[in-house]
N, C-alpha and C positions, 0 to 999 in steps of 0.2 A: 118853433124854430128848428131848422135842420141841424142834425148833429155834424160837427166839423170832421173833415177828412184829413188825415196825415199821410203824406206820400214820401217814401224814402227813395232817393235816387243816387246813383253813383256814376258809372262811366259808360253805360250802355245806351247810346243815343237812340237807336232804332227801337229798342224795347221801351224806352221812355216815351217815345212818340206814340207807339201802339197803346200804351197804358193811358196816356192823356186823351187820345182820340176816343177810346172806349168810355172813359169816365165822363168826357164832355158830352157824350150822347145820352147820358142818363136823364131820366124824366125829371129829376129835381136838382140837377147840377147847378142851375142858376139861383137856387135858394141856399146853396152850400158854400161855406167857407173852406178853402183848401190851403193847407200848410205843407210846403215842400221843404224837406230837409235834404240838403246836398252835401254829401261827405267829400272831403278832399282826397286827392290821389296819394298813394303810398310812395310814389316816386315821380320824376319829371315826365316819364312816358305816360303813366296813368293820368297825371294831371292834365295832359293835353286832351285826353278823352273827356275828363271831367269838365274842362272848359267848354267843350262842344255841347255837352249836356246843359250846362249853365246858360250858355247863349240861347239855346232853344227854349228853356223854361222861362226866360225873361221876355220872350216875344209876347206881344199883347193880343194877337189874333185869337189864340185858343183860350186865353185868360177871360175873355168876354163871356165864356160859357159858365162862369162861376160867379157867385156873389162877390167874393173877394179872394185874392191869391196873395199869400205871404210866403216869401222865400227866405230860408235860413241857410247860409253857406258856412260850412266849417272851414277854418283856416288850416287845421291839421287833420290828418287822417285819424278817425276814431274807430273805424270798423263798424260793421252792421250792428253788433250787439250793443255797444255803447251808444251808437246813434239812436237806436230804437228806444232803449231804456230812458235816455235823457230827453229825447223828443216827445215820446208819449207822456212822460211825467210832466213836462212843461205845459203841454196843451190840456191834458186831462185835469190838471190842477185848476185850470180856469173854467173849463166847460163841463166837467163832471162825467162826460162820456165821449168816446171817440171812435172813429172808424179808421182802420189802419191798412195801408196798401204799400206794396213795393213795386219797383220799376219794371219787373219782369212779368207782371200780371196783365190780363185783359178781363174786363168785367162786362156782364150783361147790362142792357139798357135799364133794367129794373133793380140792379144791385143796390143802389143807394136807398131806394124806396123800401126794399126788403130789410136792409140793415137798420134803417131808422125805425121801422115798425117793430122789428124784433127787439131792438134795444129798449124801446119804450114799453113793450109788453112785458119783457122779462126782467126789467130793472129792479123790481121789488121781490123777485124770486130768490130766496136765500140759497137755493141749491144750484143756480146757474152762474157759471164762471165767465163765459164769453159766448159770442155769437160768431159763427163761421159763415162765410159766403161761398166757400168751396165744399164740394162733395164729389168723391169719385163714384163711378157707376158700380152698383153692387146688385147681385141677383135678388138679395133679400129686400130690396127697395121696389121691385117691379110691382108687386101687389100690396105694398105697404099703404094703408089707408089715410095716413096723415101727410101734411106738407113738410113737416120737420121731424127730426129725430135727435136723440141724445147720444153723446159720446163721452168716453172717459178722458179724452185728451183734446187739447185745442189744436187749431190749425193756424199757421202764420200766413196763409194765402188768402188775404182779404178777410179781416176779422174786426170785431168791435168788443169793447168792454166798458166798465164803469170805474170811476175813481176809487170807490170803496173796495173793489176787488184788486185793482192794480197795486194799491198801497199795502196789500197784505203779503206781497212777495218778499222773501228773503233772498236777495240776489247773491249773497255770499254763501248761501246753503250751509249754514252753520251746523246743521244736524246731519251732514253727510256721513260722517264717521259712524254714527249710530245706525243710519239707514243701511249702509253697505254691509253691515254685520247682521242685519235682521232679515232672514229669508222670507218671512211673512210680509214684511213691509215691502220688500222687493217685488214679491208676487203681486201684491196689491197695485203697486205703481205700474207694473207691466200689463195691467188689464187693457191698456190702450195700445199695446204692441210690444213685442220682445226687443224692439230697437231702443226703448226708452232708457233702461238702466245702462247699457253700454254707452249711449250718448251722454248721459249724465256723468259717467265715469271719465270719459274723455274730456268733458268740460272741466271737471275738477282736477284733472291731470294737466290741464293747460294745452291739450292737443287740439281742441276746437274752441271757438268763441261764439257761444250760442245763448241768446236771451231766451229763445223759445223753450229749450229743455228745462231751464230754471222756472219759467212760467208754468209749464206743464207739471213739474214736480210740486209746486205750491198748490196747484189745482187738485192734484191727487191727495195731498196731505189734508186738504180741507173738505174732501169728499164732495166735490162739485163737478158739474157737467158742462159740456159745450153743446149748444144748439146748432145742428147742421140742417141745411135745406135738402129736401128729397132730390131736387134737381140742382146741379151746380150753377152758381151765378158768377163763378170765377174760373178762369183757365190760366194755368201757369205756362208761360212761353219761355221761361228761363232755363229749363232743363235740357238745353241744347248744346251744352259744353262751353257756353260763354260766361257762366257765372262763377263766383268765388266759392260758393258753398254747394252747388249742385252740378253733377256731371251730366253726361248725355244719357238721360233716363226717360223712358216712355211709360213706365209702370203706373204713373199717376195721371196719365192723360185723361181728359174728360171732354165732354161736349157741353157748351154753354146752353142753358135753358133759353128757349125762345118764346116770346109772347106771354110770359107769366107776369102778370101785374097785380095779382091778388094772392094773399097767403092767409091761411087760417092758423093762428098761433094758439097752442093749447098747452096746459100743464101735463106733460107726459112722463112716463116712466121709461127706464131702460128697456129696449127691445132685445131679447137675448139672441135672436137670429142675426140681427144687424150687428150687435156687439161682437159676435163670433167672427163674422165675415170681415168686419172692420179690423179686428185684431190680426187676422190672418193676412190681410192686405198689407198692414204695416210690418208685420213680422217677416213676411216674405222678402222684404227689401234688405234684410241682413245678409252679409257675406256668410258663406257656408262655414268657414273657419270660426267666425264670431258666434254663429249659432251653436256649434259644437262646444266651444269654450263656455258659452253662457249656460248651456244645458248642464255641463259638467260641474260648473262652479255654483250655480244658483238654484238648481232644481233637483237637489238630492232629497229634499223634504217631501 
C-alpha cells in the first residue's frame, strides 16, 4: 500500500495548482491517498484568497489522479506550525508513516516512488530521522558514488517520516534553557548550519512560529540523520516574495531530476565533504550582523 501524502495549502492559488499538477503526474499517484489541510485566512482579505484555493481543491478533475482525496478545512487561522503539527499527528497516528508537502513546491514524476521506497527501506534504521525529497546542487555530489547521502538536519521541502520518530519531539522544547547555556551542545546542534541556533532562539522568543526548527532540534538531540537524494526531486517555487515565511531568495534554487526511476538505498555513514558544503550552504543564508553576533556569543570556546 502506498504511503499517504499530506498537503498543506493556504492562500496561493497558482502555487497550489502547480503543486497538484506535478503531484498528479507521479507514477504512483493513483495508488496514493491524499490529505489536504487548508488553513483559514488571518483576515477577510486573506480569506478571499483562501476561498479561491478551496474552490480549486474541491474540483473533481484533478482528484481522479489519486486513490482518494480528503480535504480538511480549518475554521480559524492556525498558522503553518500548528497546522503541520496537528495535521501530521492526525494522519501519522493512523498510518504509521507519511509524506508531507506544502503548496509552494513542485515535485518530480518519481517523487512518490522515491519517498515510498526510502521510507520502507529506512523504516527500521534506528539512526534515520526522516527522508527528504529535496537536495540543492553541491560540488561534492558530482562524483559522489551513491544515490543518497546523510545530513544532520531535516528539510521541510517534501519530506517523510514515521510515527515512532514524530512522537519523540518535545514541541515545547523544555530543555531550551539548559541548551542555550551549553556551548558544546550549541556547537553540536549547529553541525547542520549556523542558522539553526538563531532560528531556535527566535522561536523560543516568539519572534517566529516554526515547527521545523523544533523538529530539527529533536533530531540533533537524538543523534539521528536525514536521508537526502543526490539529485533533487523537489523544487521550491515559493521563495519569490509571495510567501509568509520566505522572501525573494534564489540561494536554494535547484533543478528537478529527470528520468530517474530507480534508486539504490544503502546504510551509509556521514560524508565529511558533503557535510562541510551542506553546512556552508545553510550558514551562508545568515545575515552578516547575525553571523557576527553568533560568532561573538557562541563560539568563544
